[in-house]
N, CA, C and O atoms as a printed pandas DataFrame, in Angstrom:
     atom_number atom_name residue_name chain_id  residue_number  x_coord  y_coord  z_coord
0              1         N          MET        A               1  -23.385  -39.017    0.334
1              2        CA          MET        A               1  -22.940  -40.365    0.132
2              3         C          MET        A               1  -23.366  -41.412    1.192
3              4         O          MET        A               1  -22.911  -41.201    2.317
4              5         N          ALA        A               2  -23.867  -42.105    1.096
5              6        CA          ALA        A               2  -24.206  -43.458    1.833
6              7         C          ALA        A               2  -22.962  -44.156    1.801
7              8         O          ALA        A               2  -22.412  -44.376    0.722
8              9         N          THR        A               3  -22.313  -44.639    3.227
9             10        CA          THR        A               3  -21.324  -46.046    2.941
10            11         C          THR        A               3  -21.269  -46.831    4.192
11            12         O          THR        A               3  -21.529  -46.166    5.195
12            13         N          ASN        A               4  -21.033  -47.908    4.359
13            14        CA          ASN        A               4  -20.856  -48.915    5.328
14            15         C          ASN        A               4  -19.483  -48.577    5.905
15            16         O          ASN        A               4  -18.519  -48.175    5.253
16            17         N          LEU        A               5  -19.528  -48.781    7.134
17            18        CA          LEU        A               5  -18.182  -48.721    7.918
18            19         C          LEU        A               5  -18.176  -50.050    8.751
19            20         O          LEU        A               5  -19.237  -50.126    9.371
20            21         N          ARG        A               6  -17.467  -50.980    8.953
21            22        CA          ARG        A               6  -17.257  -51.706    9.617
22            23         C          ARG        A               6  -15.841  -51.613   10.784
23            24         O          ARG        A               6  -14.660  -51.844   10.525
24            25         N          LEU        A               7  -16.363  -51.256   11.911
25            26        CA          LEU        A               7  -15.437  -51.055   13.478
26            27         C          LEU        A               7  -15.029  -52.115   13.978
27            28         O          LEU        A               7  -15.939  -52.914   14.196
28            29         N          GLY        A               8  -14.031  -52.451   14.249
29            30        CA          GLY        A               8  -13.422  -53.129   15.378
30            31         C          GLY        A               8  -14.165  -53.262   16.668
31            32         O          GLY        A               8  -14.942  -52.327   16.867
32            33         N          GLY        A               9  -14.124  -54.320   17.738
33            34        CA          GLY        A               9  -14.871  -54.057   18.721
34            35         C          GLY        A               9  -14.739  -52.919   19.549
35            36         O          GLY        A               9  -15.738  -52.305   19.925
36            37         N          GLU        A              10  -13.513  -52.562   19.885
37            38        CA          GLU        A              10  -12.948  -51.840   20.874
38            39         C          GLU        A              10  -13.358  -50.027   20.374
39            40         O          GLU        A              10  -13.665  -49.127   21.155
40            41         N          ALA        A              11  -13.237  -49.935   18.931
41            42        CA          ALA        A              11  -13.551  -48.723   18.433
42            43         C          ALA        A              11  -15.037  -48.719   18.210
43            44         O          ALA        A              11  -15.537  -47.606   18.044
44            45         N          GLU        A              12  -15.838  -49.770   18.176
45            46        CA          GLU        A              12  -17.139  -49.482   18.438
46            47         C          GLU        A              12  -17.784  -49.065   19.954
47            48         O          GLU        A              12  -18.718  -48.291   20.163
48            49         N          ALA        A              13  -17.056  -49.759   20.849
49            50        CA          ALA        A              13  -17.346  -49.372   22.186
50            51         C          ALA        A              13  -16.729  -48.052   22.756
51            52         O          ALA        A              13  -17.018  -47.574   23.853
52            53         N          ALA        A              14  -15.850  -47.537   21.871
53            54        CA          ALA        A              14  -15.367  -46.042   22.092
54            55         C          ALA        A              14  -16.414  -45.066   21.675
55            56         O          ALA        A              14  -16.811  -44.115   22.348
56            57         N          LEU        A              15  -16.823  -45.422   20.455
57            58        CA          LEU        A              15  -17.748  -44.688   19.409
58            59         C          LEU        A              15  -19.021  -44.556   20.161
59            60         O          LEU        A              15  -19.615  -43.478   20.117
60            61         N          ARG        A              16  -19.546  -45.655   20.918
61            62        CA          ARG        A              16  -20.911  -45.534   21.535
62            63         C          ARG        A              16  -20.871  -44.852   22.722
63            64         O          ARG        A              16  -21.811  -44.116   23.022
64            65         N          ALA        A              17  -19.774  -45.006   23.556
65            66        CA          ALA        A              17  -19.447  -44.343   24.822
66            67         C          ALA        A              17  -19.145  -42.714   24.578
67            68         O          ALA        A              17  -19.540  -41.926   25.437
68            69         N          GLU        A              18  -18.514  -42.273   23.522
69            70        CA          GLU        A              18  -18.456  -40.879   23.456
70            71         C          GLU        A              18  -19.582  -40.323   23.005
71            72         O          GLU        A              18  -19.827  -39.148   23.279
72            73         N          ALA        A              19  -20.497  -41.137   22.192
73            74        CA          ALA        A              19  -21.865  -40.562   21.751
74            75         C          ALA        A              19  -22.716  -40.354   23.011
75            76         O          ALA        A              19  -23.398  -39.350   23.217
76            77         N          GLU        A              20  -22.608  -41.364   23.798
77            78        CA          GLU        A              20  -23.520  -41.245   25.130
78            79         C          GLU        A              20  -23.029  -40.127   25.886
79            80         O          GLU        A              20  -23.712  -39.244   26.404
80            81         N          ARG        A              21  -21.627  -40.265   25.900
81            82        CA          ARG        A              21  -20.981  -38.999   27.015
82            83         C          ARG        A              21  -21.455  -37.655   26.373
83            84         O          ARG        A              21  -21.933  -36.861   27.183
84            85         N          THR        A              22  -21.418  -37.319   25.283
85            86        CA          THR        A              22  -21.562  -35.945   24.504
86            87         C          THR        A              22  -23.205  -35.779   24.180
87            88         O          THR        A              22  -23.686  -34.646   24.192
88            89         N          GLY        A              23  -23.845  -36.665   23.960
89            90        CA          GLY        A              23  -25.246  -36.468   23.460
90            91         C          GLY        A              23  -25.378  -36.445   22.066
91            92         O          GLY        A              23  -26.483  -36.382   21.526
92            93         N          ARG        A              24  -24.416  -36.487   21.503
93            94        CA          ARG        A              24  -24.217  -36.499   19.705
94            95         C          ARG        A              24  -24.236  -37.814   19.375
95            96         O          ARG        A              24  -23.829  -38.756   20.055
96            97         N          SER        A              25  -24.776  -37.832   18.198
97            98        CA          SER        A              25  -25.078  -39.138   17.201
98            99         C          SER        A              25  -23.656  -39.512   17.004
99           100         O          SER        A              25  -22.692  -38.746   17.005
100          101         N          GLN        A              26  -23.660  -41.040   16.803
101          102        CA          GLN        A              26  -22.307  -41.645   16.144
102          103         C          GLN        A              26  -21.941  -41.126   14.876
103          104         O          GLN        A              26  -20.794  -40.796   14.574
104          105         N          GLN        A              27  -23.057  -41.050   14.052
105          106        CA          GLN        A              27  -22.906  -40.548   12.892
106          107         C          GLN        A              27  -22.183  -39.010   12.782
107          108         O          GLN        A              27  -21.303  -38.699   11.979
108          109         N          HIS        A              28  -22.792  -38.151   13.801
109          110        CA          HIS        A              28  -21.882  -36.919   13.704
110          111         C          HIS        A              28  -20.589  -37.027   14.002
111          112         O          HIS        A              28  -19.719  -36.521   13.292
112          113         N          ILE        A              29  -20.300  -37.800   15.247
113          114        CA          ILE        A              29  -18.909  -37.894   15.455
114          115         C          ILE        A              29  -18.120  -38.387   14.251
115          116         O          ILE        A              29  -17.179  -37.688   13.876
116          117         N          LEU        A              30  -18.407  -39.546   13.587
117          118        CA          LEU        A              30  -17.751  -40.150   12.722
118          119         C          LEU        A              30  -17.477  -38.984   11.657
119          120         O          LEU        A              30  -16.314  -38.802   11.296
120          121         N          ARG        A              31  -18.639  -38.090   11.079
121          122        CA          ARG        A              31  -18.424  -37.210   10.117
122          123         C          ARG        A              31  -17.469  -36.137   10.545
123          124         O          ARG        A              31  -16.694  -35.600    9.754
124          125         N          GLU        A              32  -17.548  -35.830   11.856
125          126        CA          GLU        A              32  -16.614  -34.815   12.107
126          127         C          GLU        A              32  -15.104  -35.245   12.152
127          128         O          GLU        A              32  -14.204  -34.488   11.789
128          129         N          ALA        A              33  -14.884  -36.555   12.640
129          130        CA          ALA        A              33  -13.582  -37.068   12.464
130          131         C          ALA        A              33  -13.013  -37.428   11.081
131          132         O          ALA        A              33  -11.807  -37.288   10.881
132          133         N          VAL        A              34  -13.828  -37.885   10.120
133          134        CA          VAL        A              34  -13.587  -37.778    8.819
134          135         C          VAL        A              34  -12.951  -36.551    8.078
135          136         O          VAL        A              34  -11.934  -36.436    7.394
136          137         N          GLY        A              35  -14.071  -35.551    8.526
137          138        CA          GLY        A              35  -13.841  -34.330    7.906
138          139         C          GLY        A              35  -12.428  -33.548    8.702
139          140         O          GLY        A              35  -11.906  -32.559    8.187
140          141         N          LYS        A              36  -12.007  -34.047    9.786
141          142        CA          LYS        A              36  -10.734  -33.044   10.347
142          143         C          LYS        A              36   -9.549  -33.882    9.844
143          144         O          LYS        A              36   -8.446  -33.375    9.641
144          145         N          TYR        A              37   -9.847  -35.339    9.627
145          146        CA          TYR        A              37   -8.640  -36.245    8.798
146          147         C          TYR        A              37   -8.625  -35.855    7.705
147          148         O          TYR        A              37   -7.459  -35.633    7.378
148          149         N          LEU        A              38   -9.422  -35.607    6.809
149          150        CA          LEU        A              38   -9.302  -34.926    5.383
150          151         C          LEU        A              38   -8.991  -33.463    5.425
151          152         O          LEU        A              38   -8.772  -32.912    4.346
152          153         N          GLY        A              39   -8.945  -32.788    6.483
153          154        CA          GLY        A              39   -8.427  -31.287    6.572
154          155         C          GLY        A              39   -9.928  -30.447    5.922
155          156         O          GLY        A              39   -9.800  -29.343    5.393
156          157         N          LEU        A              40  -11.181  -31.052    6.029
157          158        CA          LEU        A              40  -12.227  -30.154    5.570
158          159         C          LEU        A              40  -12.625  -29.451    6.705
159          160         O          LEU        A              40  -13.282  -28.437    6.471
160          161         N          ILE        A              41  -12.378  -29.750    8.011
161          162        CA          ILE        A              41  -12.720  -29.113    9.019
162          163         C          ILE        A              41  -11.279  -28.863    9.918
163          164         O          ILE        A              41  -10.502  -29.733   10.311
164          165         N          PRO        A              42  -11.205  -27.643   10.076
165          166        CA          PRO        A              42   -9.939  -27.243   11.034
166          167         C          PRO        A              42   -9.960  -27.968   12.216
167          168         O          PRO        A              42  -11.008  -28.138   12.840
168          169         N          SER        A              43   -8.606  -28.528   12.672
169          170        CA          SER        A              43   -8.403  -29.198   13.825
170          171         C          SER        A              43   -8.240  -28.320   14.553
171          172         O          SER        A              43   -7.371  -27.500   14.254
172          173         N          GLN        A              44   -9.024  -28.144   15.813
173          174        CA          GLN        A              44   -8.643  -27.298   17.149
174          175         C          GLN        A              44   -8.064  -27.954   18.064
175          176         O          GLN        A              44   -8.607  -28.596   18.963
176          177         N          ALA        A              45   -6.604  -27.770   17.802
177          178        CA          ALA        A              45   -5.770  -28.458   18.839
178          179         C          ALA        A              45   -6.035  -28.080   20.288
179          180         O          ALA        A              45   -5.899  -28.847   21.240
180          181         N          ASP        A              46   -6.463  -26.695   20.354
181          182        CA          ASP        A              46   -6.691  -26.078   21.508
182          183         C          ASP        A              46   -8.115  -26.429   22.183
183          184         O          ASP        A              46   -8.367  -26.093   23.340
184          185         N          HIS        A              47   -8.968  -27.089   21.417
185          186        CA          HIS        A              47  -10.244  -27.443   22.050
186          187         C          HIS        A              47  -10.011  -28.614   23.177
187          188         O          HIS        A              47   -9.411  -29.684   23.078
188          189         N          VAL        A              48  -10.659  -28.060   24.212
189          190        CA          VAL        A              48  -10.556  -28.732   25.289
190          191         C          VAL        A              48  -12.055  -29.097   25.787
191          192         O          VAL        A              48  -12.799  -28.130   25.625
192          193         N          ASP        A              49  -12.642  -30.120   26.294
193          194        CA          ASP        A              49  -13.868  -30.588   26.851
194          195         C          ASP        A              49  -14.010  -29.416   27.946
195          196         O          ASP        A              49  -12.988  -29.077   28.543
196          197         N          PRO        A              50  -15.097  -28.854   28.203
197          198        CA          PRO        A              50  -15.302  -27.971   29.126
198          199         C          PRO        A              50  -15.017  -28.429   30.614
199          200         O          PRO        A              50  -14.537  -27.713   31.492
200          201         N          LEU        A              51  -15.354  -29.590   30.722
201          202        CA          LEU        A              51  -14.862  -30.236   32.168
202          203         C          LEU        A              51  -13.832  -30.210   32.333
203          204         O          LEU        A              51  -13.534  -29.904   33.487
204          205         N          ILE        A              52  -12.770  -30.465   31.467
205          206        CA          ILE        A              52  -11.449  -30.524   31.485
206          207         C          ILE        A              52  -10.828  -29.228   31.885
207          208         O          ILE        A              52   -9.968  -29.043   32.746
208          209         N          ALA        A              53  -11.474  -28.284   31.034
209          210        CA          ALA        A              53  -10.950  -26.851   31.259
210          211         C          ALA        A              53  -11.167  -26.318   32.386
211          212         O          ALA        A              53  -10.338  -25.533   32.847
212          213         N          ARG        A              54  -12.435  -26.656   33.134
213          214        CA          ARG        A              54  -12.663  -26.108   34.452
214          215         C          ARG        A              54  -12.254  -26.900   35.505
215          216         O          ARG        A              54  -12.763  -26.752   36.616
216          217         N          GLY        A              55  -11.160  -27.952   35.237
217          218        CA          GLY        A              55  -10.561  -28.784   36.185
218          219         C          GLY        A              55  -11.642  -29.477   37.200
219          220         O          GLY        A              55  -11.498  -29.726   38.396
220          221         N          LYS        A              56  -12.570  -29.668   36.501
221          222        CA          LYS        A              56  -13.563  -30.781   37.077
222          223         C          LYS        A              56  -13.305  -32.354   36.948
223          224         O          LYS        A              56  -13.548  -33.297   37.701
224          225         N          VAL        A              57  -12.770  -32.260   35.808
225          226        CA          VAL        A              57  -12.248  -33.768   35.107
226          227         C          VAL        A              57  -10.991  -33.847   34.593
227          228         O          VAL        A              57  -10.755  -33.171   33.592
228          229         N          ALA        A              58  -10.000  -34.631   35.131
229          230        CA          ALA        A              58   -8.793  -34.808   34.289
230          231         C          ALA        A              58   -8.789  -35.196   33.100
231          232         O          ALA        A              58   -9.785  -35.823   32.739
232          233         N          PRO        A              59   -7.571  -34.933   31.999
233          234        CA          PRO        A              59   -8.037  -35.460   30.618
234          235         C          PRO        A              59   -7.491  -37.056   30.860
235          236         O          PRO        A              59   -6.677  -37.390   31.721
236          237         N          PRO        A              60   -8.027  -37.781   30.061
237          238        CA          PRO        A              60   -7.484  -39.241   29.989
238          239         C          PRO        A              60   -6.076  -39.396   29.723
239          240         O          PRO        A              60   -5.477  -38.660   28.939
240          241         N          ARG        A              61   -5.406  -40.569   30.515
241          242        CA          ARG        A              61   -3.903  -40.821   30.387
242          243         C          ARG        A              61   -3.632  -41.734   29.217
243          244         O          ARG        A              61   -2.542  -41.826   28.652
244          245         N          VAL        A              62   -4.845  -42.472   28.875
245          246        CA          VAL        A              62   -4.613  -43.424   27.967
246          247         C          VAL        A              62   -6.054  -43.643   27.122
247          248         O          VAL        A              62   -7.161  -43.396   27.600
248          249         N          PRO        A              63   -5.844  -44.075   25.984
249          250        CA          PRO        A              63   -6.891  -44.001   25.032
250          251         C          PRO        A              63   -8.329  -45.008   25.758
251          252         O          PRO        A              63   -8.263  -45.751   26.737
252          253         N          PHE        A              64   -9.323  -44.766   25.056
253          254        CA          PHE        A              64  -10.541  -45.704   25.627
254          255         C          PHE        A              64  -10.353  -47.037   25.640
255          256         O          PHE        A              64  -10.153  -47.649   24.591
256          257         N          ARG        A              65  -10.391  -47.555   26.667
257          258        CA          ARG        A              65  -10.603  -49.151   26.713
258          259         C          ARG        A              65  -11.709  -49.699   27.431
259          260         O          ARG        A              65  -12.159  -49.056   28.380
260          261         N          ASP        A              66  -12.299  -50.993   27.053
261          262        CA          ASP        A              66  -13.289  -51.294   27.823
262          263         C          ASP        A              66  -12.635  -52.162   28.862
263          264         O          ASP        A              66  -11.696  -52.949   28.744
264          265         N          VAL        A              67  -13.459  -51.780   30.053
265          266        CA          VAL        A              67  -12.782  -52.689   31.092
266          267         C          VAL        A              67  -13.893  -53.654   31.641
267          268         O          VAL        A              67  -15.102  -53.436   31.712
268          269         N          ARG        A              68  -13.265  -54.654   31.971
269          270        CA          ARG        A              68  -14.255  -55.558   32.536
270          271         C          ARG        A              68  -14.003  -55.551   34.177
271          272         O          ARG        A              68  -12.962  -55.201   34.733
272          273         N          PRO        A              69  -15.121  -55.989   34.760
273          274        CA          PRO        A              69  -14.643  -56.240   36.309
274          275         C          PRO        A              69  -14.102  -57.570   36.437
275          276         O          PRO        A              69  -14.595  -58.505   35.806
276          277         N          ARG        A              70  -13.045  -57.726   37.275
277          278        CA          ARG        A              70  -12.361  -58.629   37.644
278          279         C          ARG        A              70  -12.971  -59.329   38.924
279          280         O          ARG        A              70  -12.688  -60.517   39.083
280          281         N          LEU        A              71  -13.644  -58.807   39.696
281          282        CA          LEU        A              71  -14.392  -59.543   40.884
282          283         C          LEU        A              71  -15.539  -59.769   40.681
283          284         O          LEU        A              71  -16.185  -58.841   40.193
284          285         N          HIS        A              72  -16.171  -60.920   40.933
285          286        CA          HIS        A              72  -17.561  -61.429   40.577
286          287         C          HIS        A              72  -18.174  -61.770   42.200
287          288         O          HIS        A              72  -17.708  -62.590   42.991
288          289         N          LEU        A              73  -19.264  -60.934   42.382
289          290        CA          LEU        A              73  -19.582  -61.455   43.860
290          291         C          LEU        A              73  -20.909  -62.278   43.834
291          292         O          LEU        A              73  -21.844  -62.102   43.053
292          293         N          GLU        A              74  -20.829  -63.152   44.768
293          294        CA          GLU        A              74  -22.026  -64.218   44.970
294          295         C          GLU        A              74  -23.375  -63.518   45.058
295          296         O          GLU        A              74  -23.464  -62.339   45.400
296          297         N          GLN        A              75  -24.322  -64.202   44.769
297          298        CA          GLN        A              75  -25.810  -63.874   44.797
298          299         C          GLN        A              75  -26.014  -63.213   46.507
299          300         O          GLN        A              75  -25.763  -63.890   47.504
300          301         N          GLY        A              76  -26.436  -61.997   46.542
301          302        CA          GLY        A              76  -26.690  -61.704   47.892
302          303         C          GLY        A              76  -25.272  -60.883   48.680
303          304         O          GLY        A              76  -25.323  -60.061   49.596
304          305         N          GLU        A              77  -24.340  -61.293   48.144
305          306        CA          GLU        A              77  -23.014  -60.787   48.485
306          307         C          GLU        A              77  -22.517  -59.265   48.038
307          308         O          GLU        A              77  -22.487  -58.950   46.848
308          309         N          SER        A              78  -22.202  -58.520   48.898
309          310        CA          SER        A              78  -21.560  -56.823   48.871
310          311         C          SER        A              78  -20.334  -56.758   48.742
311          312         O          SER        A              78  -19.655  -57.676   49.200
312          313         N          SER        A              79  -19.746  -55.713   48.117
313          314        CA          SER        A              79  -18.350  -55.578   48.675
314          315         C          SER        A              79  -18.050  -55.304   49.970
315          316         O          SER        A              79  -16.906  -55.627   50.290
316          317         N          LEU        A              80  -18.779  -54.765   50.890
317          318        CA          LEU        A              80  -18.919  -54.766   52.222
318          319         C          LEU        A              80  -18.494  -55.782   53.002
319          320         O          LEU        A              80  -17.850  -55.690   54.048
320          321         N          ASP        A              81  -18.984  -57.020   52.307
321          322        CA          ASP        A              81  -18.648  -58.216   52.942
322          323         C          ASP        A              81  -17.357  -58.530   53.077
323          324         O          ASP        A              81  -16.811  -59.039   54.055
324          325         N          LEU        A              82  -16.740  -58.104   51.733
325          326        CA          LEU        A              82  -15.114  -58.384   51.613
326          327         C          LEU        A              82  -14.261  -57.829   52.621
327          328         O          LEU        A              82  -13.205  -58.388   52.917
328          329         N          LEU        A              83  -14.653  -56.740   53.184
329          330        CA          LEU        A              83  -13.641  -56.288   54.228
330          331         C          LEU        A              83  -13.940  -56.712   55.511
331          332         O          LEU        A              83  -15.062  -57.045   55.894
332          333         N          ASP        A              84  -12.713  -56.695   56.313
333          334        CA          ASP        A              84  -12.528  -56.935   57.771
334          335         C          ASP        A              84  -13.372  -56.416   58.515
335          336         O          ASP        A              84  -13.712  -55.291   58.151
336          337         N          ARG        A              85  -13.920  -56.854   59.559
337          338        CA          ARG        A              85  -14.780  -56.285   60.824
338          339         C          ARG        A              85  -14.327  -55.049   61.009
339          340         O          ARG        A              85  -15.157  -54.140   61.034
340          341         N          ASP        A              86  -12.741  -54.712   61.199
341          342        CA          ASP        A              86  -12.470  -53.314   61.762
342          343         C          ASP        A              86  -12.493  -52.230   60.677
343          344         O          ASP        A              86  -12.533  -51.038   60.983
344          345         N          ASP        A              87  -12.465  -52.712   59.241
345          346        CA          ASP        A              87  -12.702  -51.776   58.090
346          347         C          ASP        A              87  -14.117  -51.198   58.016
347          348         O          ASP        A              87  -14.392  -50.083   57.573
348          349         N          ARG        A              88  -15.077  -52.192   58.559
349          350        CA          ARG        A              88  -16.259  -51.296   58.202
350          351         C          ARG        A              88  -16.747  -50.196   59.184
351          352         O          ARG        A              88  -16.373  -50.163   60.356
352          353         N          THR        A              89  -17.741  -49.154   58.547
353          354        CA          THR        A              89  -18.083  -48.129   59.304
354          355         C          THR        A              89  -19.477  -48.031   59.054
355          356         O          THR        A              89  -20.144  -47.159   59.609
């Protein structure tokens, strides 16, 4: 069955990020989520991302959110220019 799905901006960004991070298609992720929600696919509560399981990455503390940079540098300026002279190495 084909269907259209309209996502909010934050959900769309989270879906794109997860697809890019995992290398799976957005469609695959959505099918899996619907299947789990409807009980068609067993939910694996013990399933952990391999990087989290190996201790390479900490699990997220909050749900996905799109972070916007707060600092805007002028043309030709770098973050090193913002440090005091004593802080530069």
